[in-house]
N, C-alpha and C positions, 0 to 999 in steps of 0.2 A: 504494499499499500505506500502509495507516493503522498507525501506532505506538500500542500500548496501553501506558497509563501507569496505574500501581498508586497513584500518589499520590492521599492523599483530597482534596487541593484540585481534582484533574482531576475526580475522581469527583462532587464536589458540584457543580461547574460542569456536568457532563454531566447531573447530576439537574436542576439549575435549568433549563437549555434543553430537557430533555424535558417540563416543564411546558407549553412552548409548542408542543409537537408536536401535529398533528391528533389526534382522538379514534380510538383503536385502533392507533395507529401504535406500532410496536416502539421501545423506548427504545435498544436496541442498533444502530440504523441508522448507517452511515457518517456522518462530519462533512461533507463536501461535499454529500451528499444532504439532511441535515437544514438546512444553512445555505442552499441553494438553495430548499428548500421553506419556510423561515423568509422569506427575500427575497420570494418570490412571494406569500405571504399577507400580507405588509406592503404590497406593491404593490396588492393586490386590495383590501384594506381601506381604504387611504388614498391611492388614486389622485387624488382631487380635491385634497386637500392638497398632494400632490407637484407635481401640474400647476400650482396656484396659486403654489407656491414656486418653481418653475421660471421661470414667466411673470415673476415679481416680480424675479428675478435677472436676467433676460434685459433687462428694462426698465432695471435699475440700470446694467448693462454699456453698454448703448446710450447711455443718458444721459451715461454718464462718457467715452464715447470718440467719439461723433457730434461732428464740428465745429460750431462756433458760427457762424451765419451770419445776417446782417440784409442788408436791401436797401440800407442806407446806414450809414455809421461816425458819423452825426450823432444826437445825442440833442436833440430839440427841445421847448423849451417856449415857450409863449406868454403874453405877457401881454394879458389879453383888453381890448376896447374897454369903457369905463366904471369901470375900476378906480380911476383918480384920482377921479372923481366920487363913486363910492361910499365912497372914505377920508374925502372931504372932508365927507361927512355923517355921520362918526364910525363907520362900520362897519369892523369889523376884517376885513379881507379877506386871507386868505394864497392866493396864486395860484401860488406856486412852493414846492417842498418846501425843507426848511430845509438838505438834504443832497442832492446830486446825484451819483449812482454812475456812474462810467464804467469802462471796461475797455480797457486797450491792445489794438489789434488786432481788437476787436469794435466797440466804440462809444467812440471817443475824441475826439470832436468835439462840443462844447457850442454848440448854437444857441439864441439868444434873439431871439424875433420880438415886437417891440412893436407890438400892435394897438390900442393906447390912443391917446388924442389929444395926450397931454404926452410930452416926452422921459423916459427913464429912464436912471439911471446904473448900470453894471456895472463895478466896478473904476474905472479911469481913462476908460473909454469913455462916452459920451454915446450913446445909442439913441435917435434920432429916430422920431417916430409913423411907422408903416408901414413901418420897416426893420428888418433882422435884424443880428445881429452873431454871428459865427463865431469859436470859439476852439479850435484843435487843442490836445491834450495829448500829449506824448511822453515823459513820466517819470511813473512811478507814484508817487504821493504824496498829502498833503492839502493842498488850496488853500483860502484864505479871501479871499472878495472882498467890498468894500462894493456893495451893491445895493439900490437905492431901491424896488425891487419887492417887499421883504421889510418885515414890519412892524419887525422889531428892526434892519434896515439891513444885515445880514449874510448871505451865502450860502456854504456850505462845498461845495467840489467835491472829492471823493474818487477818485481814479483808481488802480484796481488793475492788477496786473500781467496779462497776458494768461493766461487760464484754460488751462492745458496739458492734455492728455488724462491721464485718469484721475481720481483722487480730488480733486485741485485743480478740475478742471472740473465734476465732480458736486457739490462743494462750493458751487462758484461758482453753478451752477444754482440749487440749493436755496435759498441766500441770496437769489437775484434773486426767486424764486417767493415766499417769505415775506415779502421786502419790498413786493412787488406786492399781496400779498393784505391786508397792514396799510394800505397806501394806499387800497385799495379798501373797506376797512371803515371808514376815518375819513371818506371822501367819501361813503358811503351814511348813516353816522349823523349 
């Protein structure tokens, strides 16, 4: 049973919603019938937009809650053969990123492979030709290392905490995606 209101505000609201009623419909219809018809008309008109919004929101929820999985916890970087020879000719060769981003529990082991013919220094470690150096990280922080594979002689390793489900994982994945897109643009250019 509907209550009728004599308030002018309610009458104005009823008249406003009556503008959206289908042609020939009575403005004296009951409120539940009107709202049901209003929703049905919205769905009929905007079904594609509603479907698109529901797919986008489902994708966001999945990205935020699906566990992060990799085959290995190692982030591998290679110093290619001929790097030292190219530098000796005066070429400015950047083979490693200025900053390496790792995440605890996901990818927290930095691996450097020296495929060049000369030894490379990383921190206090000498990496001989055709050898690898593996450095696991257990604490989220920023680390600076001396690195002869860089033109400026420094390499920054940024270790983030493990991305927990929800907003933190969603933000972590979006940050990783934008960082990868920037790296691909610079390598293409």
